[in-house]
N, C-alpha and C positions, 0 to 999 in steps of 0.2 A: 216310390219305394214302400214296400210293406214293412211295418214295424213288427208284425207278429213273428216272422222267422228270426229276426234279430233278438227279440225278447225271449223267444223259446230257446235260442242258443245260449244266451246269457244265463237264463234260469238253469239250464242243464249243466253249464260249467260251474255255476255256484253250487248246485246240488252235489256234483262230483268232487268238488274241492273240499266239501265238508267231510267226505269219507277218507280223504288222503291222510296218511300218517306223517307226522312231522319227524324229521331226523333229530336225534338227541345230540346236543352239542357237548363235546367233551369238556370237562372242567379243566382249568389250568392246573398244572402240578404245583404243589406247595413250594415255596422258596427253599433253597438249601439252608442248612442250619446256620444261624447267625446272620442271615440276610434279612433285609427289611421287606415286608410285604408291599407289593406294587413296584418293586425294583426290577431291573432287567439283568438276567444272568449273563456272565461274560466268560468266554473260553479264549483267553489271549494266546495260548500257545498252540491251539488247534488239535489237541489230543483227544477231544471229546469229553473231557472232564471239566466241570465248571470250576473255574479258578477264582471267581469273585463275582461282584455284581456292580451295576451302575445305578445310582439313585436318580431321581427326577432332575436334580440339578447338574447331572453329568459327571459326578465325581466317582472314580473307581475305588471300590473297597475290596481288597483281597480277602478270601476266606482263610482264616487261620487254622492250620492243621497242627495239632500238638505233635511234637517229635515222638518217635516210637521209643518205648522203654529200652534201657540199655540191655545188652545180652547178659545172660547169667555168667558168673565168673567161671573160669576154667577150673577143672578139678586139680587138686593139689597133687604134686608128684612126690611129695614126701609122705612118710607114714607106712603103715603096714599094708602089705599087698595080700589079697586073699585069693 
């Protein structure tokens, strides 16, 4: 068996691989507010919104969402009407 064709093929493959472009790997999105970096996000009810996260020790931590502000008071029915 001749070594020259195998060596020539390996050299050609090596030369062509140097010209290939590597695909960029997308970075992981940042964790949600209040989550610990390196944790795993959890969607427990399946609605597509992250409900909390699991830490490396397997404990679930729900995301705390502050309650919305109360609605403004209704206008008074007493007084002058214009």
